[in-house]
matplotlib code that plots the C-alpha trace (Angstrom):
import matplotlib.pyplot as plt

x = [-40.5, -40.3, -38.1, -35.7, -35.2, -34.6, -31.9, -30.4, -30.3, -28.9, -26.0, -25.4, -25.3, -22.9, -20.6, -20.5, -20.0, -23.5, -25.3, -26.1, -28.6, -31.0, -34.1, -33.6, -36.2, -39.9, -41.3, -44.5, -46.6, -47.7, -50.3, -49.3, -51.3, -53.0, -50.0, -48.4, -44.8, -42.5, -41.2, -38.6, -38.9, -36.1, -38.0, -36.5, -39.5, -42.1, -41.0, -37.6, -36.5, -37.3, -35.5, -37.4, -34.7, -35.2, -33.0, -31.2, -31.4, -32.1, -31.8, -34.0, -34.2, -32.1, -29.2, -28.6, -29.0, -25.8, -26.6, -30.2, -29.3, -26.5, -28.7, -31.2, -28.5, -28.0, -31.6, -33.3, -36.4, -35.6, -38.0, -37.1, -39.0, -38.6, -39.7, -42.6, -41.3, -38.2, -37.4, -40.5, -42.9, -45.8, -45.9, -44.2, -40.5, -38.6, -41.8, -42.0, -41.5, -39.5, -42.6, -44.3, -41.4, -41.5, -45.2, -44.6, -41.9, -44.4, -46.8, -44.0, -43.4, -47.1, -47.0, -43.9, -45.5, -48.6, -46.6, -43.6, -44.9, -41.5, -39.7, -39.3, -36.4, -36.1, -32.8, -32.0, -29.0, -28.1, -31.4, -33.0, -31.1, -32.6, -36.1, -35.5, -34.6, -37.7, -39.8, -38.4, -39.2, -42.8, -43.7, -42.2, -43.7, -40.7, -38.1, -35.0, -33.6, -30.4, -29.3, -26.5, -26.4, -29.0, -30.0, -32.2, -33.4, -34.9, -31.6, -29.7, -26.5, -28.0, -26.9, -23.5, -24.8, -25.0, -22.5, -23.4, -22.2, -19.0, -17.6, -15.1, -16.1, -13.8, -12.9, -15.3, -18.4, -21.1, -20.6, -23.5, -23.2, -23.4, -26.4, -28.1, -27.5, -28.7, -32.0, -32.5, -31.9, -34.3, -37.0, -36.3, -36.6, -39.7, -41.7, -40.4, -41.4, -44.9, -45.1, -43.4, -43.5, -42.9, -39.8, -37.0, -33.8, -30.7, -29.4, -25.7, -26.7, -26.8, -24.9, -21.3, -21.7, -18.6, -16.5, -18.3, -16.3, -18.0, -16.5, -17.3, -18.9, -16.0, -18.3, -21.9, -22.8, -21.6, -23.8, -26.8, -26.4, -26.4, -29.0, -32.5, -34.3, -32.3, -33.4, -31.4, -33.7, -36.1, -38.9, -38.5, -41.2, -38.8, -35.9, -37.9, -38.7, -35.0, -34.3, -36.7, -38.7, -38.8, -38.2, -41.5, -40.3, -37.1, -34.2, -34.0, -37.5, -36.4, -37.3, -36.4, -33.0, -30.7, -27.5, -25.8, -23.4, -20.9, -17.7, -14.9, -14.3, -17.9, -17.9, -21.6, -22.2, -19.4, -18.5, -18.8, -22.3, -23.3, -21.8, -23.6, -26.9, -25.8, -24.9, -28.4, -29.9, -30.7, -32.2, -30.3, -27.8, -24.6, -22.4, -20.0, -17.5, -15.6, -12.2, -10.9, -14.2, -16.3, -20.0, -21.4, -20.7, -24.1, -23.4, -19.6, -18.4, -21.0, -18.6, -17.1, -20.4, -22.5, -21.2, -22.1, -25.6, -26.2, -24.8, -26.9, -30.0, -29.2, -28.5, -32.1, -33.6, -31.4, -32.0, -34.6]
y = [141.6, 137.9, 135.8, 134.8, 138.5, 139.4, 136.8, 138.1, 141.7, 140.6, 138.8, 141.7, 144.3, 142.1, 141.8, 145.6, 146.1, 147.7, 145.2, 148.1, 149.4, 146.4, 147.4, 151.1, 151.7, 151.1, 149.1, 150.3, 149.8, 153.2, 153.7, 155.7, 156.0, 152.7, 150.7, 149.7, 150.8, 149.2, 152.0, 152.4, 155.2, 156.3, 158.6, 161.5, 163.5, 166.1, 169.5, 168.2, 168.2, 165.2, 163.7, 161.6, 159.5, 158.1, 155.1, 154.6, 152.1, 148.5, 148.9, 149.6, 151.6, 149.4, 149.4, 152.9, 151.8, 153.4, 156.8, 156.7, 155.6, 158.2, 161.0, 160.0, 160.0, 163.7, 164.4, 164.1, 162.1, 159.9, 158.0, 155.9, 153.5, 150.8, 152.6, 150.9, 147.9, 147.7, 145.8, 144.8, 147.4, 146.5, 146.7, 144.4, 144.3, 146.9, 148.4, 152.1, 155.6, 158.5, 160.5, 157.5, 157.3, 161.0, 160.9, 158.1, 160.1, 163.0, 160.7, 160.1, 163.9, 164.4, 161.6, 163.1, 166.5, 165.1, 162.9, 165.0, 168.6, 170.1, 170.9, 168.2, 167.8, 165.3, 163.5, 161.0, 159.1, 158.4, 157.7, 158.7, 162.0, 162.6, 161.8, 164.2, 166.9, 166.3, 166.3, 169.7, 171.1, 169.8, 170.5, 173.6, 173.0, 171.1, 172.9, 171.7, 169.0, 167.1, 165.5, 163.1, 163.4, 165.0, 165.1, 166.4, 163.2, 164.9, 166.5, 164.3, 164.9, 162.7, 159.7, 160.3, 158.7, 155.3, 153.0, 154.6, 158.1, 160.1, 160.5, 163.1, 165.7, 166.6, 170.3, 170.5, 170.4, 167.8, 167.0, 167.9, 164.5, 162.7, 164.8, 163.8, 160.1, 160.5, 162.1, 159.1, 156.7, 158.7, 158.5, 154.8, 154.0, 156.2, 154.4, 151.0, 151.5, 152.3, 149.3, 146.7, 148.2, 144.9, 143.7, 143.3, 145.3, 144.0, 146.7, 146.1, 146.7, 150.5, 150.9, 149.7, 148.6, 146.4, 149.5, 150.7, 149.4, 148.2, 146.8, 143.2, 142.7, 144.1, 145.9, 146.9, 144.2, 141.4, 142.8, 143.1, 139.6, 138.0, 140.1, 138.7, 142.0, 144.0, 144.3, 142.7, 143.8, 146.8, 147.0, 148.8, 151.2, 152.1, 152.3, 154.6, 156.8, 157.1, 158.0, 160.9, 162.1, 166.0, 168.2, 169.4, 173.0, 174.8, 174.5, 178.3, 178.2, 176.0, 177.7, 175.0, 175.4, 172.6, 170.9, 168.9, 166.1, 164.7, 162.6, 163.3, 159.6, 159.0, 156.7, 157.2, 161.0, 163.1, 166.1, 168.7, 167.4, 167.9, 171.4, 172.3, 171.7, 173.2, 176.5, 176.8, 176.8, 180.3, 179.8, 179.2, 176.4, 174.7, 172.0, 169.6, 167.7, 164.9, 164.3, 160.8, 159.1, 156.8, 156.9, 155.0, 157.7, 157.4, 153.7, 153.3, 156.7, 157.8, 159.4, 161.6, 163.1, 163.0, 166.3, 168.3, 167.0, 167.5, 171.1, 172.0, 170.8, 172.4, 175.8, 175.7, 174.4, 175.3, 173.4, 175.2]
z = [11.8, 11.1, 13.4, 10.6, 9.7, 13.3, 13.5, 10.3, 11.5, 14.9, 13.1, 10.7, 13.5, 15.5, 12.5, 12.2, 15.9, 16.2, 18.5, 20.9, 18.4, 18.8, 20.8, 20.5, 17.8, 17.3, 14.3, 12.7, 9.5, 8.3, 5.6, 2.5, -0.7, -0.3, 0.8, 4.1, 4.6, 7.1, 9.3, 12.0, 14.6, 16.9, 19.2, 21.2, 22.3, 21.5, 20.1, 19.2, 15.6, 13.4, 10.4, 7.9, 6.1, 2.6, 1.7, -1.6, -4.5, -3.6, 0.2, 3.2, 6.4, 8.7, 6.3, 7.8, 11.4, 12.6, 11.1, 12.3, 15.9, 16.2, 15.0, 17.6, 20.3, 19.5, 20.6, 17.2, 16.4, 13.4, 11.1, 8.2, 6.0, 3.4, 0.3, -1.6, -3.6, -1.3, 1.9, 3.8, 2.4, 0.2, -3.7, -6.3, -5.5, -7.5, -9.0, -8.1, -9.5, -8.0, -7.4, -5.6, -3.2, -2.8, -1.9, 0.6, 2.3, 2.5, 4.4, 7.0, 7.2, 8.1, 10.6, 12.2, 12.5, 14.1, 16.6, 17.5, 16.9, 16.2, 12.9, 10.4, 8.1, 5.2, 4.4, 1.7, 0.4, -3.2, -5.0, -1.7, -1.9, -5.3, -3.9, -1.0, -3.5, -5.5, -2.3, -1.3, -4.8, -4.7, -1.1, 0.6, 4.1, 5.4, 7.5, 5.6, 3.4, 3.5, 0.3, 0.0, -3.8, -5.9, -9.6, -12.3, -13.9, -17.0, -17.9, -20.4, -18.4, -15.7, -17.8, -16.2, -13.0, -14.8, -16.4, -19.8, -18.9, -18.9, -15.4, -16.6, -19.2, -22.1, -21.8, -18.8, -21.0, -21.7, -25.5, -27.7, -29.5, -26.2, -25.1, -28.3, -27.6, -24.0, -25.2, -27.6, -24.7, -22.5, -25.2, -25.7, -21.9, -21.6, -24.3, -23.4, -19.8, -21.0, -23.3, -21.0, -17.5, -15.6, -17.5, -14.9, -15.1, -13.4, -11.1, -12.0, -15.7, -14.9, -11.6, -11.0, -7.4, -7.3, -7.1, -3.9, -1.0, 2.2, 5.4, 6.1, 2.7, 0.6, -1.8, -2.2, -4.8, -2.5, 0.3, -2.0, -3.3, 0.1, 1.8, 2.0, 1.5, -1.0, -4.6, -7.4, -10.1, -10.6, -13.2, -16.4, -15.1, -12.2, -14.6, -16.8, -13.9, -13.0, -16.6, -17.3, -14.3, -14.5, -11.5, -9.9, -10.6, -11.6, -9.2, -8.7, -7.2, -4.3, -1.0, 1.5, 3.2, 1.9, 3.0, 0.2, 1.1, -1.4, -1.3, -3.6, -4.6, -5.4, -8.5, -9.2, -8.8, -10.4, -8.3, -11.1, -11.8, -8.1, -8.1, -11.4, -9.7, -6.4, -8.1, -9.5, -6.0, -4.8, -1.4, 1.9, 1.1, 2.3, 0.8, 2.5, 0.3, 2.0, 0.5, -0.3, 0.7, -1.7, -2.3, 0.7, 3.3, 5.0, 5.7, 5.9, 7.2, 9.7, 12.3, 9.5, 8.4, 11.6, 13.2, 10.1, 9.9, 13.6, 13.6, 10.6, 12.3, 15.6, 14.0, 12.8, 16.0, 19.0, 22.2, 24.3]

ax = plt.figure().add_subplot(projection="3d")
ax.plot(x, y, z, "-o")
ax.set_aspect("equal")
plt.show()
């Protein structure tokens, strides 16, 4: 890591009261599908469970330093990475697809299996939660998946995750007229992304980040604006991928045990939308809904969610 970035992270961790995390992780560059990905590893030891963590929109691995460190303190190997086009990893900033991120996460899963030998779980938050869900549907050789939020991006109702969608449904049903408009928007973004893939899309255009509170920075957009590594724009190719990428297979065919995390005051992912998908899952599953908490629980409310994650992992891999 460049010296100026090290200084920035030191200052940020100090502001958050997390200076003790410095020096507790390894930094590596792992190869994935022709690119180098900046990766942080919090090792615990061979034959212990491992979590591969996928960050969300705009951000990067060390934004989740508190969560990653605390999971490691519970005896879990933890790996996270800056997804391609985000943070310090290679690729044009903001230029990616959901399935490219998924394949990169799979590269870390294979690295984790080879290095640590034990079971490997995949966890993701927000967009990363969606990508973890897609990974579990496309590759059933992981031992479990933890999704803070999930979605079916090819379903017109996924428009509800953006500024353009209805957060509350009239009469509890997605209106047919709105579904029709959503399909038109999906078609428009699909063809536009093919014709003009590199056009920049301002992230606040489709996500209301000013309404996501953060300590120290007041809200998520203030943090993103001042941070040297966060994305302010993504390409139209990436936006198109977020608008129409189909699930690798039907939800009912998921075989991987899954833990879903959701917060009741999430302004991006409506609770009824999360439950609609959760009820379609037929394999071993569990959901934890945290009352009166906003969207950024994996960054801002680690102590509240940490015991549930650790207990779920430990149930599947008891200490020997």
